[in-house]
C-alpha positions in Angstrom: 146.9 134.6 111.3 143.7 136.1 109.9 141.5 135.3 107.0 137.9 136.0 106.7 135.7 133.0 107.7 132.6 132.2 105.8 129.9 129.8 106.8 128.2 127.8 104.1 125.5 125.1 104.1 125.4 122.2 101.7 122.8 119.4 101.9 121.9 120.5 105.5 125.5 120.5 106.7 126.9 123.8 107.9 130.6 124.3 107.7 133.2 127.0 107.8 135.7 128.0 105.2 138.5 130.5 105.3 139.0 132.9 102.4 142.8 132.9 102.7 143.1 129.1 102.1 143.0 126.9 99.0 141.2 123.6 99.0 141.3 120.1 97.3 138.5 117.9 96.0 139.6 115.4 98.7 138.9 117.9 101.5 142.3 119.2 102.4 143.2 122.8 102.9 146.5 124.6 102.3 147.9 127.9 103.5 151.0 129.0 101.6 153.5 131.3 103.5 157.1 131.9 102.3 157.2 128.7 100.2 155.8 126.5 103.0 152.3 125.1 102.9 150.5 124.2 106.1 147.9 121.5 105.4 144.9 120.1 107.3 141.4 118.8 106.6 138.4 121.1 106.1 135.7 121.8 108.6 133.4 119.9 106.3 135.6 116.8 106.3 135.9 116.7 110.1 132.1 117.0 110.4 131.6 114.1 108.0 134.1 112.0 110.0 132.6 112.9 113.4 134.8 112.3 116.4 138.4 111.9 115.4 140.2 109.4 117.6 143.6 108.9 116.0 146.0 110.4 113.5 148.9 108.8 111.6 151.3 111.6 110.7 153.6 111.5 107.7 157.4 111.2 108.1 159.5 114.4 108.3 161.8 114.6 105.3 159.6 112.6 103.1 159.3 113.8 99.5 155.8 113.8 98.3 154.0 114.5 95.0 150.7 116.3 94.8 147.9 113.7 95.3 150.1 111.2 97.3 148.4 109.7 100.4 150.6 110.9 103.2 148.6 110.7 106.5 145.6 109.0 108.0 142.9 110.3 110.2 140.8 107.8 112.2 137.4 108.6 113.5 134.7 106.6 115.2 133.0 106.4 111.8 135.8 105.8 109.3 139.5 106.0 108.4 140.4 108.6 105.9 143.5 109.2 103.9 145.0 112.7 103.8 146.6 113.6 100.5 149.4 116.0 99.8 147.8 119.0 98.1 151.2 120.1 96.7 154.5 118.5 95.8 157.5 119.0 98.0 159.1 117.8 101.2 157.4 117.3 104.5 159.3 119.5 106.9 157.0 119.5 110.0 154.1 117.5 111.5 151.7 118.4 114.3 152.8 116.0 117.0 150.1 117.5 119.4 147.6 115.5 117.4 149.1 112.2 118.6 147.8 112.9 122.1 144.9 115.3 121.1 143.5 114.1 117.7 140.3 116.0 118.7 142.1 119.3 117.9 141.1 118.5 114.2 137.4 118.6 115.3 137.8 121.6 117.5 140.0 123.8 115.3 140.5 122.3 111.8 142.1 125.5 110.4 144.2 126.3 113.4 145.6 124.0 116.1 144.3 121.0 114.1 146.8 121.4 111.2 148.4 118.1 110.2 151.7 118.7 108.3 153.8 121.3 106.5 155.4 121.0 103.1 158.3 122.9 101.7 156.7 123.5 98.3 158.6 122.6 95.1 156.4 124.6 92.7 154.4 127.5 94.2 152.4 127.6 90.9 150.7 124.4 92.0 149.1 126.4 94.8 147.2 128.5 92.2 145.7 125.3 90.8 144.0 124.4 94.1 140.3 125.2 94.6 139.2 128.6 95.8 136.6 128.6 98.7 133.9 129.0 96.1 135.1 126.2 93.9 135.4 124.0 97.0 131.8 124.7 98.0 130.7 123.6 94.4 132.8 120.4 94.7 131.0 119.5 98.0 127.7 120.4 96.6 128.2 118.1 93.6 129.1 115.2 95.9 126.3 115.8 98.4 123.2 116.9 96.5 
């Protein structure tokens, strides 16, 4: 699993992005491989939330539409909904997070993934934000 990593800074917050991922306005990332999207929250989102102390995972087999709230991440600062970036069926969840929610802080694009969706329409993936568009979206919110 590769993908070039870039570091950006917006409003004094430095965060990492991966070139091989697509992003949402609501700070999720998605990696599409063979019709299955792995989903998590961005490095920027985990930095904004600070120390993550709990995760409520979605149910396997649940059918979701793009934009549905499907999971929750709880930090010492706030509780954040995690939205499905794509429509499809949830086929896997990262149960490690139940005991180690801090994996999202430590490795948001790797071990800290949250769920996997068997994607209904791979074309939806193309409509997600590129890393550059995501940086612009963060900039608009923060500056």
